[in-house]
Backbone atoms as SQL, in Angstrom:
CREATE TABLE atoms (id INTEGER PRIMARY KEY, chain TEXT, resi INTEGER, resn TEXT, atom TEXT, x REAL, y REAL, z REAL);
INSERT INTO atoms VALUES
  (1, 'A', 1, 'MET', 'N', -9.105, -13.007, -2.305),
  (2, 'A', 1, 'MET', 'CA', -8.736, -11.862, -1.497),
  (3, 'A', 1, 'MET', 'C', -7.822, -10.946, -2.316),
  (4, 'A', 2, 'ASN', 'N', -8.042, -9.649, -2.208),
  (5, 'A', 2, 'ASN', 'CA', -7.230, -8.663, -2.912),
  (6, 'A', 2, 'ASN', 'C', -6.120, -8.141, -2.011),
  (7, 'A', 3, 'PHE', 'N', -4.974, -7.900, -2.621),
  (8, 'A', 3, 'PHE', 'CA', -3.814, -7.401, -1.893),
  (9, 'A', 3, 'PHE', 'C', -3.230, -6.209, -2.640),
  (10, 'A', 4, 'PRO', 'N', -2.535, -5.306, -1.928),
  (11, 'A', 4, 'PRO', 'CA', -1.987, -4.115, -2.582),
  (12, 'A', 4, 'PRO', 'C', -0.774, -4.427, -3.454),
  (13, 'A', 5, 'ILE', 'N', -0.803, -3.875, -4.652),
  (14, 'A', 5, 'ILE', 'CA', 0.329, -3.917, -5.569),
  (15, 'A', 5, 'ILE', 'C', 0.759, -2.463, -5.753),
  (16, 'A', 6, 'ILE', 'N', 2.003, -2.172, -5.449),
  (17, 'A', 6, 'ILE', 'CA', 2.485, -0.795, -5.452),
  (18, 'A', 6, 'ILE', 'C', 3.319, -0.534, -6.699),
  (19, 'A', 7, 'ASP', 'N', 2.939, 0.505, -7.430),
  (20, 'A', 7, 'ASP', 'CA', 3.679, 0.933, -8.614),
  (21, 'A', 7, 'ASP', 'C', 4.798, 1.862, -8.139),
  (22, 'A', 8, 'GLU', 'N', 6.008, 1.362, -8.113),
  (23, 'A', 8, 'GLU', 'CA', 7.136, 2.124, -7.584),
  (24, 'A', 8, 'GLU', 'C', 7.480, 3.334, -8.446),
  (25, 'A', 9, 'GLU', 'N', 7.038, 3.353, -9.688),
  (26, 'A', 9, 'GLU', 'CA', 7.262, 4.516, -10.555),
  (27, 'A', 9, 'GLU', 'C', 6.376, 5.690, -10.130),
  (28, 'A', 10, 'LYS', 'N', 5.186, 5.389, -9.633),
  (29, 'A', 10, 'LYS', 'CA', 4.250, 6.433, -9.215),
  (30, 'A', 10, 'LYS', 'C', 4.409, 6.812, -7.744),
  (31, 'A', 11, 'CYS', 'N', 4.919, 5.901, -6.940),
  (32, 'A', 11, 'CYS', 'CA', 5.029, 6.133, -5.500),
  (33, 'A', 11, 'CYS', 'C', 6.098, 7.190, -5.214),
  (34, 'A', 12, 'VAL', 'N', 5.739, 8.177, -4.377),
  (35, 'A', 12, 'VAL', 'CA', 6.687, 9.222, -3.983),
  (36, 'A', 12, 'VAL', 'C', 7.155, 9.045, -2.538),
  (37, 'A', 13, 'GLY', 'N', 6.700, 7.976, -1.889),
  (38, 'A', 13, 'GLY', 'CA', 7.139, 7.687, -0.524),
  (39, 'A', 13, 'GLY', 'C', 6.580, 8.620, 0.527),
  (40, 'A', 14, 'CYS', 'N', 5.405, 9.169, 0.292),
  (41, 'A', 14, 'CYS', 'CA', 4.824, 10.144, 1.226),
  (42, 'A', 14, 'CYS', 'C', 4.367, 9.523, 2.541),
  (43, 'A', 15, 'GLY', 'N', 4.049, 8.228, 2.528),
  (44, 'A', 15, 'GLY', 'CA', 3.651, 7.531, 3.747),
  (45, 'A', 15, 'GLY', 'C', 2.176, 7.599, 4.091),
  (46, 'A', 16, 'ILE', 'N', 1.384, 8.253, 3.274),
  (47, 'A', 16, 'ILE', 'CA', -0.051, 8.361, 3.553),
  (48, 'A', 16, 'ILE', 'C', -0.691, 6.979, 3.604),
  (49, 'A', 17, 'CYS', 'N', -0.324, 6.114, 2.685),
  (50, 'A', 17, 'CYS', 'CA', -0.895, 4.761, 2.656),
  (51, 'A', 17, 'CYS', 'C', -0.494, 3.967, 3.898),
  (52, 'A', 18, 'ALA', 'N', 0.762, 4.102, 4.307),
  (53, 'A', 18, 'ALA', 'CA', 1.244, 3.389, 5.492),
  (54, 'A', 18, 'ALA', 'C', 0.501, 3.856, 6.738),
  (55, 'A', 19, 'ASP', 'N', 0.272, 5.156, 6.840),
  (56, 'A', 19, 'ASP', 'CA', -0.473, 5.697, 7.980),
  (57, 'A', 19, 'ASP', 'C', -1.933, 5.265, 7.955),
  (58, 'A', 20, 'ALA', 'N', -2.496, 5.123, 6.759),
  (59, 'A', 20, 'ALA', 'CA', -3.914, 4.784, 6.623),
  (60, 'A', 20, 'ALA', 'C', -4.203, 3.305, 6.864),
  (61, 'A', 21, 'CYS', 'N', -3.238, 2.445, 6.616),
  (62, 'A', 21, 'CYS', 'CA', -3.467, 0.999, 6.710),
  (63, 'A', 21, 'CYS', 'C', -3.727, 0.568, 8.151),
  (64, 'A', 22, 'PRO', 'N', -4.914, 0.031, 8.428),
  (65, 'A', 22, 'PRO', 'CA', -5.240, -0.370, 9.803),
  (66, 'A', 22, 'PRO', 'C', -4.495, -1.621, 10.272),
  (67, 'A', 23, 'LYS', 'N', -3.904, -2.361, 9.353),
  (68, 'A', 23, 'LYS', 'CA', -3.197, -3.602, 9.700),
  (69, 'A', 23, 'LYS', 'C', -1.673, -3.450, 9.646),
  (70, 'A', 24, 'ASN', 'N', -1.200, -2.218, 9.376),
  (71, 'A', 24, 'ASN', 'CA', 0.246, -1.946, 9.293),
  (72, 'A', 24, 'ASN', 'C', 0.955, -2.845, 8.283),
  (73, 'A', 25, 'VAL', 'N', 0.298, -3.086, 7.172),
  (74, 'A', 25, 'VAL', 'CA', 0.862, -3.937, 6.123),
  (75, 'A', 25, 'VAL', 'C', 1.956, -3.196, 5.349),
  (76, 'A', 26, 'ILE', 'N', 1.784, -1.886, 5.194),
  (77, 'A', 26, 'ILE', 'CA', 2.684, -1.104, 4.351),
  (78, 'A', 26, 'ILE', 'C', 3.661, -0.295, 5.198),
  (79, 'A', 27, 'GLU', 'N', 4.917, -0.283, 4.744),
  (80, 'A', 27, 'GLU', 'CA', 5.960, 0.552, 5.328),
  (81, 'A', 27, 'GLU', 'C', 6.671, 1.277, 4.194),
  (82, 'A', 28, 'ILE', 'N', 7.280, 2.399, 4.529),
  (83, 'A', 28, 'ILE', 'CA', 8.110, 3.109, 3.563),
  (84, 'A', 28, 'ILE', 'C', 9.534, 2.586, 3.724),
  (85, 'A', 29, 'VAL', 'N', 10.063, 2.024, 2.649),
  (86, 'A', 29, 'VAL', 'CA', 11.407, 1.454, 2.639),
  (87, 'A', 29, 'VAL', 'C', 12.184, 2.129, 1.511),
  (88, 'A', 30, 'GLU', 'N', 13.262, 2.810, 1.858),
  (89, 'A', 30, 'GLU', 'CA', 14.073, 3.530, 0.867),
  (90, 'A', 30, 'GLU', 'C', 13.212, 4.456, 0.013),
  (91, 'A', 31, 'ASN', 'N', 12.328, 5.205, 0.689),
  (92, 'A', 31, 'ASN', 'CA', 11.470, 6.216, 0.061),
  (93, 'A', 31, 'ASN', 'C', 10.419, 5.669, -0.894),
  (94, 'A', 32, 'VAL', 'N', 10.062, 4.396, -0.730),
  (95, 'A', 32, 'VAL', 'CA', 9.010, 3.783, -1.551),
  (96, 'A', 32, 'VAL', 'C', 8.144, 2.908, -0.649),
  (97, 'A', 33, 'ALA', 'N', 6.838, 2.931, -0.878),
  (98, 'A', 33, 'ALA', 'CA', 5.930, 2.074, -0.112),
  (99, 'A', 33, 'ALA', 'C', 6.149, 0.613, -0.482),
  (100, 'A', 34, 'LYS', 'N', 6.158, -0.227, 0.534),
  (101, 'A', 34, 'LYS', 'CA', 6.309, -1.673, 0.332),
  (102, 'A', 34, 'LYS', 'C', 5.276, -2.387, 1.201),
  (103, 'A', 35, 'ALA', 'N', 4.638, -3.408, 0.646),
  (104, 'A', 35, 'ALA', 'CA', 3.719, -4.247, 1.422),
  (105, 'A', 35, 'ALA', 'C', 4.575, -5.296, 2.131),
  (106, 'A', 36, 'VAL', 'N', 4.985, -4.989, 3.349),
  (107, 'A', 36, 'VAL', 'CA', 5.944, -5.840, 4.055),
  (108, 'A', 36, 'VAL', 'C', 5.287, -6.938, 4.891),
  (109, 'A', 37, 'ARG', 'N', 4.026, -6.747, 5.231),
  (110, 'A', 37, 'ARG', 'CA', 3.312, -7.769, 6.012),
  (111, 'A', 37, 'ARG', 'C', 2.048, -8.188, 5.260),
  (112, 'A', 38, 'ILE', 'N', 2.237, -8.694, 4.063),
  (113, 'A', 38, 'ILE', 'CA', 1.119, -9.015, 3.174),
  (114, 'A', 38, 'ILE', 'C', 0.176, -10.042, 3.782),
  (115, 'A', 39, 'LYS', 'N', 0.678, -10.934, 4.612),
  (116, 'A', 39, 'LYS', 'CA', -0.187, -11.955, 5.219),
  (117, 'A', 39, 'LYS', 'C', -1.195, -11.341, 6.189),
  (118, 'A', 40, 'ASP', 'N', -0.924, -10.123, 6.657),
  (119, 'A', 40, 'ASP', 'CA', -1.842, -9.450, 7.572),
  (120, 'A', 40, 'ASP', 'C', -2.919, -8.643, 6.850),
  (121, 'A', 41, 'CYS', 'N', -2.778, -8.494, 5.541),
  (122, 'A', 41, 'CYS', 'CA', -3.718, -7.688, 4.762),
  (123, 'A', 41, 'CYS', 'C', -5.089, -8.356, 4.722),
  (124, 'A', 42, 'ASP', 'N', -6.132, -7.551, 4.954),
  (125, 'A', 42, 'ASP', 'CA', -7.494, -8.084, 4.869),
  (126, 'A', 42, 'ASP', 'C', -8.227, -7.581, 3.620),
  (127, 'A', 43, 'GLY', 'N', -7.500, -6.880, 2.741),
  (128, 'A', 43, 'GLY', 'CA', -8.086, -6.439, 1.481),
  (129, 'A', 43, 'GLY', 'C', -9.020, -5.254, 1.584),
  (130, 'A', 44, 'CYS', 'N', -8.909, -4.461, 2.632),
  (131, 'A', 44, 'CYS', 'CA', -9.859, -3.363, 2.859),
  (132, 'A', 44, 'CYS', 'C', -9.743, -2.222, 1.842),
  (133, 'A', 45, 'GLN', 'N', -8.621, -2.097, 1.158),
  (134, 'A', 45, 'GLN', 'CA', -8.377, -1.107, 0.110),
  (135, 'A', 45, 'GLN', 'C', -8.157, 0.310, 0.613),
  (136, 'A', 46, 'VAL', 'N', -8.050, 0.508, 1.919),
  (137, 'A', 46, 'VAL', 'CA', -7.835, 1.850, 2.459),
  (138, 'A', 46, 'VAL', 'C', -6.537, 2.442, 1.920),
  (139, 'A', 47, 'CYS', 'N', -5.513, 1.625, 1.790),
  (140, 'A', 47, 'CYS', 'CA', -4.227, 2.118, 1.275),
  (141, 'A', 47, 'CYS', 'C', -4.380, 2.673, -0.134),
  (142, 'A', 48, 'ALA', 'N', -5.036, 1.915, -0.994),
  (143, 'A', 48, 'ALA', 'CA', -5.223, 2.332, -2.386),
  (144, 'A', 48, 'ALA', 'C', -6.081, 3.589, -2.476),
  (145, 'A', 49, 'GLU', 'N', -7.112, 3.655, -1.666),
  (146, 'A', 49, 'GLU', 'CA', -8.001, 4.811, -1.681),
  (147, 'A', 49, 'GLU', 'C', -7.311, 6.059, -1.143),
  (148, 'A', 50, 'SER', 'N', -6.352, 5.888, -0.249),
  (149, 'A', 50, 'SER', 'CA', -5.689, 7.039, 0.360),
  (150, 'A', 50, 'SER', 'C', -4.529, 7.578, -0.469),
  (151, 'A', 51, 'CYS', 'N', -4.029, 6.810, -1.412),
  (152, 'A', 51, 'CYS', 'CA', -2.843, 7.215, -2.176),
  (153, 'A', 51, 'CYS', 'C', -3.170, 8.381, -3.114),
  (154, 'A', 52, 'PRO', 'N', -2.502, 9.530, -2.929),
  (155, 'A', 52, 'PRO', 'CA', -2.787, 10.687, -3.785),
  (156, 'A', 52, 'PRO', 'C', -2.223, 10.552, -5.202),
  (157, 'A', 53, 'ASN', 'N', -1.374, 9.561, -5.430),
  (158, 'A', 53, 'ASN', 'CA', -0.747, 9.389, -6.742),
  (159, 'A', 53, 'ASN', 'C', -1.247, 8.164, -7.500),
  (160, 'A', 54, 'ASP', 'N', -2.271, 7.513, -6.979),
  (161, 'A', 54, 'ASP', 'CA', -2.800, 6.291, -7.600),
  (162, 'A', 54, 'ASP', 'C', -1.700, 5.261, -7.843),
  (163, 'A', 55, 'ALA', 'N', -0.798, 5.137, -6.864),
  (164, 'A', 55, 'ALA', 'CA', 0.328, 4.213, -6.997),
  (165, 'A', 55, 'ALA', 'C', 0.001, 2.811, -6.492),
  (166, 'A', 56, 'ILE', 'N', -1.183, 2.638, -5.905),
  (167, 'A', 56, 'ILE', 'CA', -1.544, 1.333, -5.345),
  (168, 'A', 56, 'ILE', 'C', -2.823, 0.836, -6.000),
  (169, 'A', 57, 'ARG', 'N', -2.764, -0.393, -6.467),
  (170, 'A', 57, 'ARG', 'CA', -3.976, -1.042, -6.970),
  (171, 'A', 57, 'ARG', 'C', -4.128, -2.349, -6.207),
  (172, 'A', 58, 'MET', 'N', -5.336, -2.780, -6.096),
  (173, 'A', 58, 'MET', 'CA', -5.608, -4.034, -5.406),
  (174, 'A', 58, 'MET', 'C', -5.731, -5.133, -6.454),
  (175, 'A', 59, 'GLN', 'N', -5.104, -6.251, -6.167),
  (176, 'A', 59, 'GLN', 'CA', -5.124, -7.375, -7.107),
  (177, 'A', 59, 'GLN', 'C', -5.255, -8.669, -6.331),
  (178, 'A', 60, 'GLU', 'N', -6.017, -9.584, -6.895),
  (179, 'A', 60, 'GLU', 'CA', -6.152, -10.897, -6.284),
  (180, 'A', 60, 'GLU', 'C', -4.880, -11.694, -6.560),
  (181, 'A', 61, 'ILE', 'N', -4.280, -12.189, -5.494),
  (182, 'A', 61, 'ILE', 'CA', -3.076, -13.017, -5.654),
  (183, 'A', 61, 'ILE', 'C', -3.166, -14.253, -4.797);
């Protein structure tokens, strides 16, 4: 299963990924996206596809 890995250097904290995630896995914490409910992630990749800065990649963990 793939899970989101967020590059904090690229993330601008816009919240687009958090809004796009159907499982509410991602939240903006201190102006950076964080995968706070990783156990709820189903690997759909919507967050990564929605990120305008390519700050999210999916990785098997």
